N, C-alpha and C positions, 0 to 999 in steps of 0.2 A: 445117401441117395438124394439127388436133386428131384424136384417135381415141378411140372409145369401145369398150367391151368387151361382148360379148353373152354372157350366161349363158342357157342354154336349160332351162326347167323342164318336166319331164315332167307331163302333165296326164291322169292316168288312163290307160285303155287306148285312148281315142279319139283321141289325137293329142298334139301338143306345142305349148305356148304359149311363145313367144319373149319373153324379158325382157331389155331392154337396160339394164344398170346402168352408170351414168356414172362411178362411183367404186367400183372393186372392192377398194380398199385399206381401206375404212372399214366398221365394223360399229357400228350404233347399237343400244343396249339401253334400252328403257323400264324404269326401275328400280322405280318405284312411283307410285301414283295420288295419295297424300297430299301435301298442300301446306298451308303455314301462311299463304299469301296467298290472297286472293280477287280476283284481278285481273280487270277488265272485258274485257280483251283475250285471256283465256285460251282456247286451242283445245282443251284437254284433253278436253272433253265429246264431241268428234268422234273421239277416238282409241279403239281397241278395248281399253281397260283398264276392267274392271269396278270397281265401288265396293270399296275395300279391297285392290285388286291390289297385290302386292309380289313382285318376283322373289326367288327363294331363292338362297343361296350355291351350292347344288348345281347349279341351273340355270345360273348363271354358269360354273361349271366345265365343264359340258357344252357351253356355247357356245364356250368357249375351245378345247375339243378340236375342235369343228367348224372354228373358224378355223384352227387348225394344219393340219388336213387339207386345207382349201381352199388354203392356201399363198399367197393373194394379200393377205390382210388384214394390215394394219400397225397400224391404230389402232382401239381399242375405246373407245366413248364412251357415257356415261350421260346419260339425260334423264329427266324426271319429268312431274308432280309435282316436289317439291323434293327433290333427290337427297341432301342432307345429313341428311334425316330418316330415311334407311334404317337399320334395325337388325335384327339377328337374333341372339338370344342376347347374347353379349358382342362380336359383330362389328358394325362400322359401315362407312361409306363408305370410310374409309382402308383397311380390310382388303380391300375389293373392288378398290381401285385397285392395291394391292400384289400381289393375285393376278394382275391383268392384266399388271403389269410383270414378275412372276416367270415368266409364260408367254411372255415375249418380245415383247409388244406395248406400244405407247405408250397409256397410259390417259388418259382425259379425262372431264370432266363439265361440266354447266352447273348454275348455282345462282342464286337470287335474292339471295345474299350475306348472308342474315340471320345465319347462323352466324358469319360473319367480322366482324360489327359489334362484337364484344368482342375486343380484341387477344389476350388470353390464350388464348381458345378458337381463334382463328385460328392463332396461333403453334404451339399444340399439335397442331392438325390437320396442318399442313404439316411440323412437326418429326418427327412420327411417320412420315410418308411418306419424307422425305429420309434418315432414319436407317436405313431398311430397303431402300431402292431406289436404283439408279443410273440409272434411266430418266427422262428429262424427262417432266413431266406437262403436259397441255394442259387449261386450264380457262377457262370463259367465265361472266362475271357479267352477268345481265340488269339493266341499269340504264337506266331511262327514266321518262317522266312517268306512264306507266300503273302502274308498280311504285311510284312515289313514293319511291324508296329513295336519294335524294340531296338535298342542300340546295340549292335553286335560288338562294338568296341568295349563298352562298359558292362555288357550283359545285363542291362536294366531296362524295364518297360515302365514308362511314366504312368500309365494307367494302373498298373498293378501296385506300383509304389504308393500311388495316391489312395487306392483301396485300403492298403495295409495301414497307411497313416490315419485314415478314417476310423478304422477299427480301434486305434489307440485314442483318437481325439473325441469320439462321441461320448457324451456325458454318462456318468455312472457305468453301469455294466451293459449299456444298450449296444455297444460295439460287438458284443457276443452274438447279437442276432444276425450278424453278418456271416456267422458260421465259419467254415473252412473255404476260402477262396480256391476256385479250381481254374486251371489253365488247360485249355484244349490245344494240342499241337498237331498239325498235319505234317506227316512224314512221307517222303517219296523214296525211291530207290537211291537217290542222290545223297551222299553223306553230307553234302552241304545243306541239306534241309533240316539237320539236327540242330537244336538249340545248343549254345555253349554249355558244357558240363558245369562250369563254375556258376552259370546263371541258374541252372536248375538247382544246384546245391544251395545257392544263397537263398532262394525263395522257399525251398523245402525246409530250411532251417527256421523259417518264419511261419510254418504251418500251411504253406500252399501245396495243394495237390495237383500233380501233373498227369494228364491223360494223353496218350499218343495214339493217333488214328492214322490209318493208311490213306494216302492220296487216292481218291475214288475215280473210276472211269465213268464220269457222268458230267453232264452240263459242259461248261467251258473247259473242264479238266480233260476232256477227250483230246484236246490239242496237246496234252501232256501225257498222252496214253503210254508212251514208252517209258515214263517214269513211275507209272502206277505199279505198286507191289502186287504180285500175283499170289494171293493168300492160299490158293489151292495147290501151289507148287511146293515140292520138297527141295527145290534147288535154291541154295542160299543166294545165288546171283539174281533169282527172280524176286527176291525180297529185298535185296540191297540193304540200304541203311535201315529199313524197317525190321530187319531180321531180329534185332535184339528185343523187339516188342512183340513179335509174331506169336509166340507160344500161348499167350493169354488172350490174344485178340482174333486169332484165326476164325473166320466165319464158316459155320457148317453149312453145306448146301441144303436148300429147301427140300422138303419131302416130295417125292415124286407122285404121290397119290393125288389124282386129279380132284378128288373130293375134299382135300384138305390143304390149307396153306398156313404157314407159320410166320409170325411177325413178332417184333419185340414189344410193341404197345400200340395203343390206339392214337390216332392223329386227327385233330380237328382242323379243317381248312374251310372257312366260310360256313356254309350250311350243311356240310357233309363230314362224316367220320370216315377215315380211311385206314387201311393197313398197307404196309409197304414191305415187300421182300426185296432184298438187295444183296447181290454177291459181287465182290470187287474184281470182276474181270470183264473183258470186252464182249464175251459171248454169253454171259449169264442171262437167265430169265428174270430180269428185274421187272417190277410192276407195281402200280398203285391200284388198289381195289377199294371202291366205296362199300362200306358195310352197313351204314345207317345214316338216317338224316338227323340233323340237329333237333333236339326236342323229342326224338322218337327212338333214342338209343335203347331203352329197355324193351321196346317192341321188337327190336331187331336182334338184340343180344340176349340170349337166355341166361338168367341170373344164376342158375344152378351150375356149378363148376364141377367138372369131372376131373379128378386128379389122375395123372398118368405118369408112371415112373419114367425117368430119363437117365440114361447112363451118365 
């Protein structure tokens, strides 16, 4: 039997809102709004990041202090925008990842892989990390037909090839700190959105893990709404090309109790922690809800967890 953990968030003087977090070991941080791609499936426009938003190094440090106080967090992960574009003075993404590792957490990030398309830059990025840290890193590359960042003829992605080469070329056993590279693939109803089978097989044979997610009806992707798989439908046509992945990824509707909301994990954006509930259809009740201020997380989230059975 699976279990979830309930964090209760104090809601003013009028009562208490119950928040059920399904992964209390994970902290997501939105790092910046800037991106060097303009993908048609981007959901960023629906996220509470203003134009030019960028997390500061000091805000990261405050978040890590909150994570240490909570005691349940194990992994701290960056999303964007394009995370490799982050800079503050002479600091860049590697410095942020090292700060997370030095604080005792496993760092992670997602990227469109553009930085890693040049081998020298790719090697320097990971070399700097492994020379200063002994904590494995978790990273995800978005590679799909929407990004267009692979060669459909050869079934190869330069960014991923360079990452795998770095794992082999880094001195000693330090390449092991790169862990298992992950590829995130956005899939629509259109069969043309699938990666070539030979490509997936080639990289899986080298230890790459693939995760397939449905095209979401959010942000720019609303213009592609007719291609978004309907995860609540039992009609195979409503899932289209995503049908083969649906059984393990179907999203359960949120609880209807007005006093409770369910989210996967906490998300930091600037000075605020959020939870986000999202159902992948045009009429669902999606929403972002602030649950705490940066530096005040333990004042807002009760540390005593109540276990609740879940089928």
